[in-house]
C-alpha positions, 0 to 999 in steps of 0.5 A: 500500499502507499502511504506517507513516512508518518503514517507508515511509523504509526502504523508500524507502532499500532501493529506492534502493540503501542497503544499510547504515546507521550510527547509534548506536541512540536511543529517538527513532527507535525506530520506524525501527530496528523497520522496519530489522528488516523489511529483511535488505537493510539492514545496520545498524551500531551504533557506539559514538559518533556521531561514529564513525557519521557518519565511518563514513557519510562514507567508505561515500558515498566509496566507493559514490557513493551518499549515506551514511546516518547515524541518531541520536537528538535532542540529544546524538546529533545534536550529536555527529554534527555533526562528520561533517556538517561533514566531509561539507561541506567535503568535498563528500560526500553525506550524509543524516543522520536526527535522531530528534525530539521529538513534534509536540505538544512541538515549541517547548516546549523539551522534553527535549532539543529543538533547532531544527535549522534553526538549528543545522545551517543554516550546515553542511547544504545543508538541514534538512527536518522531516517533520511528517506521515507522508504527506509522508515520501517526497516529502521524503526523495526532496528531501533526497536530491536536494539531496545529490547535485546541484551541490556534494554535501553533507549534508542534515538529515532531522528525525523527530518520533517520533510521526510515524514511527508515522503510517499513511500510503498509499505507490506501490510502492518504485521508484528516483529517476531518475538526475539529468542531468550537466552537460557542457561546451558545444562553445564552452567546449571550443574555447576551452579548447582554444585556451588549453591550446595557447597555454600554455608552463607549464600546471597542472591542479589536481585536486580531490575530485570526480574521485572515480570510476574513469572520472573518474580515467581521464579525468584521466590520459588529458588529463594524458597527451595535452595533457602536463599536470603534475597536482597534487592539491588538499588531501587528494586525494592518490588522484585520480591515481597518484603513480607516474604521470610527470604527478603532481607532488604535492598542495596541502597546510598546508606547501608545501615552498619547492622545490615552491611557487616552482616551480609559481608559474611556471605561466601557466595553471591548469586547475581541475577539481573543486575549489572553490578554497578557501583551502587549495587556493589556499595562502591564496588566493595561488596562484591569487590572489584575486580576480584571479589572476596567471596565467589560470584556467579553472575547471570545477565542476559548481555554478555558485554555486562559479565565481568566488566566490573567484576570477575566472576567464578560462573558467568551465564549469559541469559534471560533472568526469568529463564534463568531463574526458572531453569534453576528452580527445576533442580534438585535443592540440597537438604537445609542445614541448620547453618544455612537456616541460621544465616537466613534467620540472621539477615531476616532478622536484621531487616525486620528489626530495621523495619520497625518504627518507634514513633519519635517526638518532633518539635517541629514537624513530622517524623516521616516514618509516622507517615510512610507506616500509615500508608502501609495500613491504609494502601490497597493491596494492589497499590502502585507506588511511585518513588522520586529521589531525594533524602525522603526516600530513605523513609520509604525504603526503611519503613514501607512494605510492598506486598506480593501484588503491590508495585513500586516504580523508582529510578536508579538513575536518581533523577529528580522529578520521576515520582508524578510523572511515573504516577500519572503513567501507572494511573493511565495504565491501571484506573483501576488501582490506587497509585500513590507518589511519595516525593520531596519538596525539591522533586515536587517542583521540578515535575509536579506541574505533570498534575495538570496532565492527570486532571485533564485525562481524569487520572487518579493519583495520590502525592505525598510531598515531604517538605524539609525546605532543604535539598536533604541530600546534598545538605547531609553530605556538606555537614559531613564534608565541610561541617557549618559551610552549607551552601545552596541547600535552602529552600523556599516552598509553597503551601502545597495543599493550597497548591493543589486545591488551585487545581481542583484537587483536594489538599491536605496538610500533616504538620503534627503526629496527631494528625497522621493517621486520619488524614492519610486514611481520608487522602487515601480514600479521596475519589479523586486526586489528593495532595498531602503536604507533609512538613517534616522535622528538618532535624530528621533528614534521613531515616538510617541516621538515628 
């Protein structure tokens, strides 16, 4: 059939299951927007900032297992979106970022808003593909799709010169891309792993973000139970296993309580699955240590380039996380020993002791632990939690219990401003579920404008803003490294409850411990969206500092 290159692109996306794209509309890809008009199966979400749009696409990819799709205009639009490409790269999330560009005749002339995207995104994206002829549209976008989803998933940029989108092209009837084969472990791998796991007295399973489907999480649980393995989540991966499961022993973070860090270092074997073993997940390449760890390491990951990159494993297996765990779960496990059980009990007990909250009286404001524990009581059993970046998150990681049917979306990139866009995308994908976003006052004023997008589309989200009027993480480091010399960390904030009311959203304020329980209960029961302004005690910046 004959059609425009823009129509061919949108038809291809629709035929491969894309039902939602996020954007800030721009003149450089108007032909693509017009083609979306002819495809009612694709919902176009116009956002208030390209950074917010990109974060929504990242969250949507996490929730669907398909690449998230972002459209931006050239120059400023693409630069605003760069933060979300970085987040997708850091988290290993497939993202297709389509950027409208100058006309082909203008390329290389320094035209209005022209950027060399290969140079700009070459270190962030897995690939930057420019479509200079409409006849190449489908094969290049198919190539981008495969690149975004294979190995370590990540962002791919597709550059669309605006005049190219109007090219008249001949295309075949649309058909979905074939499902790629995922690598699995060999019998030799499994036999060696079975032998080493059987010998270990204090093994630890380090579970990464590529354990991201219901099937892979179920396989993780089966392996942990049958082999008696403590499971430690990597940075921001609190959702890989139910936090009330006896084999769950916490997650790695910037701040590791001494009680947890010292006991974990007694492990004699680390089974790392679905993680690249980066700096935070290894506590600065100390656990396991780089390049040669003190313990034996078995590393299973779908991208061969990541195995041995930082840490030399005893056994490296190029395998999809879910397939690897499913195959490992089929092997007979040895009879549990008292030493193995005592090891699991020790780590589990440490985690649970750290998660017990004892109310602390605050002279000025509220200790955030009281808020998080109240959320535990009133959140729905299948709630979706969306976590921004900031010092406030230490309370969420310490005291929030993520149950089997719940999810927690957070970005390992540490990007402030992800919380509200994540929540908007989650509310769109699952309008039947409760969506709760936790953010600090710093991140709140970066992308809270996307509350307008939620309201426009009738999305119900609850936003909890922990306000200490400082950039808390930076202030904490300044106090440690340069005592008494604080610079650029103090903030002046609006009344967030009143701000919410200006959007037509119910606003709540918590400024003392006595109001926490009733306010959280009422806010989470609201029929529509709600914003809860939590005035934090500035003396309690970190949940692990006391």
